[in-house]
N, C-alpha and C positions, 0 to 999 in steps of 0.2 A: 645269597643275600646274607649280610652279617647277622649274627645272633641277636644283637641288641635291638635293632629295629623290628626283628621278627617278634621278640618277646613283647615289645611295646605295642605292636599292632594287635597281638593276641589279647593283651590286657585291655586295650581299648574296646575290642570286640566284646569281651566278657562284660565290661561295664555297660555297653549298649544293650546286650541281651538281658542283663539283670534289670536295667531300667525299664525295658519293655515288659518284662515279666511283672515288675512291681505295678506298672500302670494297668496291666490286664487284671491283676489281682484286685486293685482298687476298684476297677469297673465291675468286676464280678461281685465284690463285696457290696457296692452300692446297689447292684441289681438284686442281690439276695435280701438286702434290707428293705428295698421297695416291695418285693414280693411278700416279705413277712408283714410289712405295714399294711399292705392291701388285704392280706388274709385276715389279720386281726380286726380291721375295720369291717370286713364282710361278716365277721362273726359277732359284731356288736361290741368288741373290746376296744372302744374308742380311745381310752386313755393310753393303753399300750400301743395301739396303732399310731397314734399321734407322736408318741415318743420316738418310735422307729423312723417315722417320716421326717421328724425334725433332725435326726442324725444325718440323714441324707442331705437336707437343706444346709446343714453346717458346711458341707463340702461343696455343694452346688446350689446356691440360693434360688436359681431360676429353674430347677428341675420341675417340670409341670405336674407330674403325678404326685410328687412329694408335696407340692404346694396345694394340690387338690385335697389330698388326704389330710394334711394339717388343718386346712380351713374347715373341711367337712367335720372332722372329729371335734374341733373346737366348738363348732356350732351345736353339734349333737350333745356335747357336754354342757351346753347352756351358757357358753361365753358370749358376751355382747360386744366384743371388740370390732369396731368398724373396719379394721384392717383385714379381717377375715372375709367380710362381705366384698371389700374392694378386690381381694385376691380372686374370689369366685367370679366377680363381674368381669375381670380382665380375662380369665380363662374362658368364660362363657362367650365372650365377644370374639373368640377365635385365636387368642394368643396361646394356642396349644393344639395338639392333635385332635382330630374330630371327636373321638370317644371321650377324651378328657373334657373337651368343651361341652359335650352333651351332658356329662355327669355334673359338671359345674352348673349348667343351666337348670338341671333338675333340683339340685340342692338350693340354689338361689331362688328358684320358683317357690319352693316350700317355705322359705323364709318370707318372701313377699306375701304369700298367702296368709301366713301367720300374722303378718303386720297389717293385714286388711287391704293390701294393694292387689285386688283381684285381677285387674286388667294386666298389669305387668307379670303377675304370677302365671296367667294364662299364656302369655307370649313366650315366657321362658320354658314352661312345661311342654308347649307345642314344639319348641325348638328341639328339646331333648327327644321327644317322641318321634319326630320326623327324621332326625339325623342319626340316631344310634343304630348300630347293628347288633348290640348285645341284647339277648333275650330278656335278662332280668331288668335292665333299665327300660326296655320297650314296654314291659308289662307294668312296671311301677309308674312310669311317667303317664302311661295311658290311664291307669286307674286313678292317679291324682287328677288328671284332667276331667275325668268323668265325675268325680266327687266335687270338684270345683264347679263344674257346670250345674250340678244339683243345687249347690248353694247360691249360685249366681246364674240363673237360666238365661239371662240376656247375653252372656258370653257364649253359650252354646248356640244360640240362634244366629250368631254371626257366621258359623261354619257348619251347616247341617251335615255335610259330607263327612266331616271329622267325627261328629257324634255317631254317625252310622258306623264308621270304622271302629270306634271305641266299643260300640255295642257288640261287635263280633269278637272282641277280645275278652269281654266280661267273664265268660266261663273259666278263663285261665287265672282270674284274680283270686288267689287263696285268701283266707281270713288274715293270714300274716301280712300279706301285701296290702290289704285294705286297711289294716291297723296302722301300718307304717306311713301310708300315703296321705292320711289325713293329719296334718300337723297339729300339735297341741298348742293352743293359744298361750302366749307368754303372759302369765298372771301379773307380773310386775308392770307391764305396759297397759293393762286394762283399767280404764276408769270406772269407778262404781257408778258414776252418773251416766255412763253410756248404756247401762243395763236396760232402762226403759225403752230406748230406741231399738235395742237388739230384740227385746221381747215383742214389740209392735211389729217389727219387720218379719220376725219368725212367724208370728200369727198370720200376717198378711200373706206370706209366701205359701204357707201350708193350707190355709182355710179359704182365702179370698181370691188370690190370683189364679188358681186352677179354674175357677168359675168364670173369671173375667177375661183371662188370657193376658198376654203381654201387650199393653196398649201404650206404654210410655214412648214418646217420640224423641226423647233426649238420651244422651249417653254421658255419664253413667245413668242408669235408670233412677227413678225417684227413690225407690227403696234402698238401692245401693248408696245413693247420695245421702240419704237420711242416716244410714248405718255409719258411713264414714264421718259424717258430722257429729254423730254421737261419740265415736271413738276420740275425735279430736277436741270437741268442745262441750261434751257432756249434755246438760239439759238445754243448752243454747241450740241444740240440733232442732228443737221444735220450731222456733221462729225461722231458722234457716230453711227448714223443709217447707214451711208455709210460704216463704218468699219464693222458693223454687216452683211450687204449684201455681202461684199467681203469675210468675214470669213465663211459664211454659208456653202459652199460646203465642206470646210476642216473639219468643225465641224461634219457634217453628215458623212463624210468619216471616221473620227476617231471613230465614234460610241461610244463615252463616255457619261456617265450619261443618259442612255435611260429612257424615261418616257412614260408609256403606256397610251394613250388617246383613249378610245374606242377600235376600231380595228386598230388604227394607232400608230406607235411608233415614238415619237419625241425625241429630245435631248435637255437637259436643257442647256440654255445659258443666265443666268440672267445678267442684267445690272450691278449689284454689282461687277461682276468679271472683268469689263472692264472700270469702271470710277474711279478707285482708284487714278489715277494720278490727276484727277480733285479735289477729296476730299483732297488729300495731298496739292494741291496748295492753298486751302481755309484756311488751318491752319496757 
């Protein structure tokens, strides 16, 4: 074979080898950055972890773990960007490997709980608890579910078997896990006029309901309905709750929108169907 073509083939082969090595180095670099970002977030160094995850996203905007870490760290740092919630929702809905989806569901569930959306928070936390194979997430999502059920007992009544399973995990919940799993309410979103409703509901749940038991035939329960009305409409929660109590017999008699909760059938009657006139007045 002539020397010229041989040298040309050798140079071409070297270029291919170098190109492959550079691609492998890039992949290893991204993997190392992701590992570093995950480690920093696990240690609670959210700002540094987010910075490393964002570097990976610069090269690969769809990298699922980097998206999870970026959104989680942003929320833990107190950011209110709706894009972070949208990213978590997409990951939680299955646009990622199972473990990443489970962690996204856990983080999004904590946010929904903090926002007062107990029903969706319960759905998301259950998804994390039932799908994860990671011990730390299993314990954290289980602890969060138990604490959520303590605040909203009607949620726990829908799945007694789940409550029993959570009870067996309780000895493994360290004080650190318990502190993390109860989200801190966002003060900027709290209305001062919602406080009376919160006080009344807290008094009812601690002092009155244990003696009466859970008797509400609607979902959400009347106390949860009142609490949500207080958060959204302040002192107007009182006439909204009074209207709810007056309507309850007729809603049950109509038997529309049944919801099975354990062995009991309740009837859906969300606040959103009865406060439209208030939302219209705000426009």
